[in-house]
C-alpha positions, 0 to 999 in steps of 0.5 A: 311812159304810160306803157311801163305804168301799165306793164307794172300795173298788170304785173303787180295785179298778177302777183297779188292775184296769184298769192296763195292763202294757207289752208287752216287744216292742211298738214305737211312735214313742217306745218299744220295750218299756220302752225309750224315746227318752230312756232313758240308756246308764246305765239299760239295765241296768235296762231290759233286766234279764232279758237280757244287754247287750253293749257294744263299746268301741273303745278310742279315744274321739276316733275318733267311731265310735259304739260299738253296744250288743247285747241278747241273751235270756239264751239267746243270741238277738239282740234289738237292737242300739242306737247312742247319740247320743254314743259312751262317754257314759253320760247319752247318750240312744239314737239309733238301735235295729235290730231282730233278732227278729220278736217286736218288733212295731208297733201294726199288727203290723209285725215283721222278718217282714213284706213290703213289702205288710204296710208299705204297707198299714198306714204312709203311707210318706214317702220311699223311698231308692235305695242300692248294694245296697238300698232304705230305705222310711222311715215318719215315722209310727212313726220307722222305716226298712224295708231291702229287699235290692235282690235282692228288686226286679225286675232291671231296678231293681237296679244304676241307682242314679239311679233314682227308685224308687217304691213300685209298683216294689216287689213286694208280697212283698219281704222285709225285710233290716233294721227301724230305729227312729231317735230322732235330733233333727234 
């Protein structure tokens, strides 16, 4: 009898000590810290209980414009910008997240301070889109889109929007302008 109690106690201690706490700055394909791709707008207060949430309401629910939700630390530092799938709907889930704070990192240590080389060395690049003032490097493995300003590219690649930009054209030290996670369902 005493042996089974001892075994049960040891087993309980092992299981409780192995519990891994969620890193509030960890980024994966389906979550950023405690925020997941199934978190509803109404649950943001509990997910970001230690932070400030700023919701911009356009005032016209028929405009169809998205109402981004900004997350700030209590000290005022901007952390994230969340775009709900449906405007003005508290049951809507988050469609995309723009990351501002460099403490947010992927499991391969990609942050807002990373370079193109960091992304290329750690992930398979799915697509590169050539926009007016920037290029967008997509990585489906983590549902991420990394925006790089065209000022980071060689001069001959900055102005032709019809040019197909390849990974080899982008300098290794090109800095990120924006970093997004996209959770939209197609």
